[in-house]
C-alpha positions as CSV (number, residue, x, y, z in Angstrom):
1,M,86.9,127.3,76.2
2,S,89.7,125.0,74.6
3,R,89.7,121.5,76.0
4,G,93.4,122.0,77.0
5,A,92.7,125.0,78.9
6,M,89.3,123.4,80.7
7,V,91.3,120.3,82.1
8,A,94.4,123.2,83.4
9,R,91.3,125.1,85.3
10,M,90.1,122.0,86.6
11,L,93.6,120.4,87.7
12,A,94.1,124.1,89.5
13,G,90.5,123.5,91.3
14,R,91.6,120.2,92.3
15,L,94.8,121.4,93.5
16,G,93.2,124.6,95.3
17,L,91.2,121.6,97.1
18,L,94.0,119.7,98.4
19,L,95.5,123.0,100.1
20,A,92.7,123.7,101.1
21,A,91.7,120.7,102.9
22,S,95.4,120.6,104.4
23,A,95.0,123.6,106.0
24,V,91.3,123.1,107.9
25,A,93.0,119.4,108.5
26,L,95.7,121.5,110.2
27,V,93.6,124.0,111.7
28,A,90.9,121.2,113.3
29,W,94.1,119.1,114.7
30,V,95.8,122.3,116.4
31,A,91.8,123.5,117.9
32,F,91.6,120.2,119.0
33,L,94.7,120.2,121.1
34,E,93.9,123.6,122.7
35,L,89.7,122.9,123.2
36,F,90.2,119.9,125.2
37,D,93.6,120.9,126.7
38,V,95.3,117.6,125.8
39,S,98.2,116.9,128.3
40,P,101.6,117.3,125.3
41,L,103.1,113.5,126.3
42,V,100.1,112.5,124.7
43,G,98.8,115.0,121.9
44,K,101.5,116.3,119.5
45,S,101.3,119.3,117.8
46,P,102.2,119.7,114.4
47,S,105.8,121.4,115.6
48,A,106.3,118.0,117.5
49,V,105.6,115.7,114.8
50,W,108.0,118.2,112.3
51,E,110.6,117.8,114.9
52,Y,110.0,113.8,115.2
53,L,110.3,113.7,111.3
54,F,112.7,116.1,110.6
55,S,115.0,117.9,113.0
56,V,115.7,115.0,116.0
57,D,118.9,113.2,116.0
58,D,117.2,110.4,115.1
59,A,115.0,111.9,112.4
60,S,116.3,109.6,109.5
61,A,115.5,106.4,111.1
62,N,112.2,108.3,112.1
63,R,110.9,109.0,108.8
64,D,112.4,105.8,107.0
65,A,110.4,103.6,109.8
66,V,107.6,105.3,109.4
67,F,107.5,105.6,105.5
68,S,108.9,102.2,105.0
69,N,105.5,101.6,106.9
70,L,103.1,103.7,104.5
71,G,104.7,101.7,102.0
72,T,103.4,98.6,103.2
73,T,100.2,100.3,104.1
74,L,100.0,101.8,100.1
75,R,100.5,98.0,98.5
76,D,97.7,97.0,100.9
77,T,95.6,99.6,100.0
78,A,96.6,99.3,96.2
79,A,95.1,95.5,96.4
80,G,92.2,96.0,98.1
81,F,91.1,99.3,95.9
82,T,92.3,96.9,92.7
83,V,90.3,94.4,93.3
84,G,87.0,95.8,94.5
85,L,87.1,98.4,91.4
86,F,87.2,95.4,89.8
87,A,84.2,92.6,90.9
88,G,82.5,95.8,92.0
89,G,82.3,96.8,88.5
90,L,82.0,93.5,86.8
91,I,79.5,92.5,89.1
92,A,77.6,95.9,88.3
93,V,77.7,94.8,84.3
94,L,76.4,91.7,84.7
95,F,73.7,93.1,87.1
96,V,72.7,95.6,83.6
97,L,72.9,92.5,82.2
98,V,70.4,89.8,83.1
99,S,67.9,92.3,85.7
100,G,67.7,88.9,87.0
101,L,70.7,88.7,89.3
102,E,70.4,92.3,90.3
103,Q,66.7,91.1,91.8
104,A,68.1,88.1,93.4
105,F,71.1,89.0,94.6
106,M,71.3,93.0,95.5
107,P,69.4,92.4,99.0
108,V,72.1,89.8,99.7
109,A,75.0,92.1,98.8
110,M,73.4,94.9,100.9
111,M,72.5,92.7,103.6
112,L,76.2,91.8,104.0
113,R,77.4,95.5,103.8
114,S,75.8,96.2,106.7
115,V,78.1,94.1,109.0
116,P,80.8,95.8,110.3
117,L,84.3,95.5,108.7
118,V,86.0,94.6,112.3
119,A,82.8,92.1,112.8
120,M,83.8,90.0,109.7
121,T,88.1,90.7,109.4
122,P,88.7,87.6,111.7
123,I,86.0,85.3,109.3
124,I,87.8,86.7,106.3
125,V,91.7,86.6,108.1
126,L,90.3,82.6,108.8
127,I,89.4,82.0,104.6
128,F,92.1,83.7,103.2
129,G,95.1,84.1,105.6
130,R,97.1,86.6,106.9
131,G,99.0,87.6,104.0
132,L,98.3,89.8,101.2
133,G,95.1,87.5,100.0
134,G,93.3,88.4,102.7
135,V,94.1,92.0,103.5
136,A,92.8,92.7,99.3
137,V,89.7,90.6,101.0
138,V,89.3,93.4,103.4
139,G,90.2,96.3,101.1
140,A,88.0,95.5,98.5
141,I,84.9,94.8,100.9
142,V,84.7,98.7,101.4
143,V,85.3,99.3,97.8
144,F,82.9,96.8,96.2
145,F,79.8,97.9,97.5
146,P,79.6,101.6,96.5
147,V,81.6,100.8,93.3
148,L,78.5,98.3,92.5
149,V,75.5,100.4,93.4
150,N,77.1,103.3,91.7
151,M,77.8,102.0,88.8
152,V,74.4,100.2,88.2
153,F,72.8,103.8,88.3
154,G,75.2,104.9,86.2
155,M,74.7,102.4,83.3
156,R,71.3,102.9,83.9
157,S,70.9,106.2,83.4
158,A,72.5,105.7,79.9
159,S,70.4,108.4,77.5
160,A,67.7,106.5,75.8
161,R,68.1,108.3,72.7
162,S,71.2,107.0,71.7
163,T,70.3,103.2,72.9
164,E,67.8,103.6,70.3
165,L,70.6,104.9,67.6
166,V,72.9,102.2,68.4
167,V,69.7,99.6,67.8
168,A,68.9,101.3,64.6
169,Y,72.0,100.7,63.1
170,G,72.1,97.2,64.5
171,G,74.1,97.3,67.7
172,G,73.4,94.8,70.2
173,T,73.5,94.8,73.9
174,W,77.4,94.2,73.3
175,T,77.4,97.6,71.4
176,I,74.9,99.2,73.8
177,L,77.2,98.6,76.8
178,R,80.1,99.9,75.0
179,K,79.1,102.5,73.5
180,V,76.4,103.9,75.7
181,A,75.9,102.0,79.0
182,L,79.5,102.6,79.8
183,P,80.4,105.9,79.0
184,S,77.5,107.0,81.1
185,A,78.7,105.5,83.9
186,L,82.3,107.1,83.8
187,P,81.0,109.7,86.3
188,A,79.6,107.3,88.8
189,L,82.8,105.0,88.4
190,F,84.9,108.2,89.1
191,A,82.8,108.8,92.1
192,S,82.9,105.7,93.5
193,A,87.1,105.9,93.3
194,R,87.2,109.2,94.7
195,I,84.6,107.8,97.9
196,S,87.0,104.0,97.9
197,V,90.0,105.5,97.8
198,P,90.0,107.1,101.1
199,T,88.1,103.5,102.4
200,A,90.2,101.3,100.9
201,L,93.0,102.8,103.0
202,T,90.7,102.5,106.2
203,G,90.4,98.9,105.3
204,A,94.3,98.4,104.9
205,L,94.8,99.6,108.4
206,I,92.1,97.6,109.9
207,A,93.6,94.7,108.5
208,E,97.3,95.2,109.1
209,W,95.7,95.9,113.0
210,L,93.8,92.7,113.4
211,A,95.3,90.8,111.1
212,T,99.2,90.8,109.8
213,G,100.3,93.4,112.2
214,E,102.3,95.1,109.4
215,G,102.2,98.9,107.6
216,I,100.8,101.7,109.8
217,G,98.3,99.9,110.9
218,G,100.0,97.8,113.0
219,A,103.2,100.4,113.9
220,I,100.1,102.5,115.4
221,M,98.6,99.7,117.7
222,R,102.6,99.2,119.0
223,A,103.4,102.4,119.5
224,S,100.0,103.1,121.5
225,G,101.0,100.0,123.8
226,G,104.4,101.3,124.1
227,F,103.7,104.9,125.0
228,R,105.5,106.1,121.8
229,Y,103.3,108.8,121.1
230,D,105.8,110.7,118.6
231,E,105.6,107.4,116.4
232,L,102.1,107.2,117.0
233,W,100.5,111.4,115.8
234,A,103.8,111.0,112.9
235,S,102.1,108.4,111.4
236,V,98.6,109.1,111.8
237,V,99.9,112.7,110.0
238,V,101.4,110.7,107.3
239,V,98.6,108.4,106.5
240,T,96.3,111.3,106.5
241,G,98.4,113.0,104.4
242,T,98.4,110.5,102.0
243,A,94.8,109.7,102.2
244,I,94.2,113.1,101.0
245,I,96.6,113.3,98.0
246,L,95.4,109.9,97.0
247,Y,91.8,111.5,97.0
248,T,93.1,114.6,94.9
249,L,95.0,111.9,92.5
250,V,91.7,110.3,92.0
251,S,89.7,114.1,91.5
252,I,92.2,114.7,88.8
253,A,92.1,111.7,86.6
254,E,88.6,112.4,86.8
255,A,88.1,115.4,85.7
256,A,91.5,114.9,82.8
257,V,89.2,111.7,81.6
258,L,85.8,113.4,81.9
259,A,87.0,116.2,79.7
260,R,88.2,114.1,76.8
261,F,85.1,112.0,76.8
262,G,83.2,115.0,76.8
263,Q,81.8,115.0,80.5
264,D,81.1,117.4,83.0
265,A,83.9,117.3,85.1
266,E,82.0,118.1,88.1
267,S,79.8,115.6,88.2
268,P,79.1,113.7,91.2
């Protein structure tokens, strides 16, 4: 099978998973409302959310408000995801190059990871402020740790034969890192990215809820306090759909990149 056909098959598979995940979420939503007999005043059905966004007289204003908040949340998510991915990858490289660093600092990193993000957020806000910087740090924390652990594991799993071949041709540590270790860590990197995209979104929502009062997180808090359940459910549905789409986009990028570099696209 040609590489182009392989990529096309992988993309079709990822899009199929997107549709399946959306269908499962929709069925679970309806089943939850029916199973627990949630009052229609509080629990909004898919049709009620559709009407709020597309059918009622104020639907255009409702959409503008929800998607404007979503844009803010996506900005916050992108900031946290980018900072966390870069920082985790950089520290992972340092751990692999200098083994003593891993032994000294990995236990500290794991200890910090055990602290709930909700408990850390007020401290982070006090240090970095309530602006984009503080939000980026909150999001980066949830991205940093899976990237660090998976990248270290991926680079240490590099083929010993490939490493010996580079050494035989006179390559040094940096050449081994660039030619062997980093390419071997690509599946781990994309696995970390897939895990981290939804968690970065969650981190942004927590920061907005506890610190900035902006975006979807702030809107959900205000809608809940004001008994605007149509707005609350619409915001939750939109942000959940966005998380599924972002996960799928990372999976599509993973399939294309790993196919390009000859890796198994179904790697973890």
